[in-house]
Structures are given as structure tokens and as C-alpha cells.
N, C-alpha and C positions, 0 to 999 in steps of 0.2 A: 465465256467466262464470267463469272459475277463481278456486279462493280461494288460489292457490299467490303466490307471490311473484312480483313483477314481471321479465319475462325481461331485463329489462336491469339489474336488483340482482346484482352479483357480490360477495358481502362481501369476496374474497379481493383484488380490484380497489382495495378502501378499506383494508385492512391493509397496512402495508408491510412487506416483508421483515423480519426480524430482521437483517440485516447491514446494513440500511439506516436504521437508527438512527443516528444520527452513530458514525462509527466511533471518532471523538474521545473519544465518552462509553463507548463500549465498553473503551477505551486507559485511563482514568482509573479502571476500577474492576478493572480484570485485573493479575494477578497477575505481577511479572515475565519468566516464561518466556511465560506469554499477550501479555503486552505485543509482545515479540519477535518473534512469530510473527503478529499483528495486521500489524505494521509492514513485517514478509518480506512478507508477501503483498501488500500493497499497494503496496509499493517492487518487488519481483520485476519484474511485466509495464510500469512505469515504464522501470526500467532495460534490460529485454530489447528495448524497443525500439528504444534508442541502442545498444544493444553485447549482440546475441543472444548470442555466441559466451562472454563472459566475464561475463553477468548475474548468475551463482550468486555468481561471486568478488566483484564489483564489490556488489552487494546484503551478502553478509556483508561486507563492510570498512564499507558504508553503518552495518549494524548497531550498528556500536563505537557511534556518535554517542550523543550524550543525545538524549531521546524527543522534547523540543522542537522539536530541530535538526531529527530526522527530518521530523515533522509539515510542518515549514515547507519540505521538500525535495518530500514529498508534494504539497503544496499550489503550489506555486511550481516549474512549468516550467524556469525562466532559473536557479534555486538549483539544482536538481538534474541541469542540464546541464553546470555547473560543476562540482560534486563527482564526477558520473562521470569527467568529465574531468581531473578530478586522481587520480582513483581509477587509470584508466589510465594516466597519467604514470608513479605509484608501481608500477603492476605493469610497466610495460614495464622501467621503470628496475632492479628487484628480477629482472627476468627477464635482461636484461643482465649481470648480478653474477653 
């Protein structure tokens, strides 16, 4: 019998990747710029699914909200839908004027 670790033992499988520790924990310790980056990275793909053409602009608008509101949006698809729709309304009105 081999003296090595059992073949089914994968240390990497037990260790969560660094970014899987709660991203809200990362936010709590982040400086303001890093916090914006973390929130932007979370928000952008969610916004992109709803509006690929305007995702960058809408994400930028949403990032002006306070951190707690952004966390709520990321965790609540319904709230995010409402905010994305609001942002699109603002953009379309701004575009017309």
C-alpha cells in the first residue's frame, strides 16, 4: 500500500477560493475605492443580463447609491429590476432632451 494521501483527498476542494468568503465581509474591510470595485463587479453581470447595451452606464449610475442599498439590489433580483428600469427611464429622458 502507498504511504501517500488517499487519492480522493483534494486539499483545494476543501478550501474555498478567496473570493468565496462572504463578499459582504470583503466590503466591510475595503477602502471606498475597493468597495466600489467589489460592488461594480457584483452588479455589472446582473445588470448586463437585463440590459447588455447599457450595462456599463447603468452600473455606474447604481454605484452612486449607498453601499447598503447596493447590497440589497445584488441580493434581490426584484429590487434590481426596479432600479435598472428606473435608470433606463432616466437615461431615455436624458437622451431625448
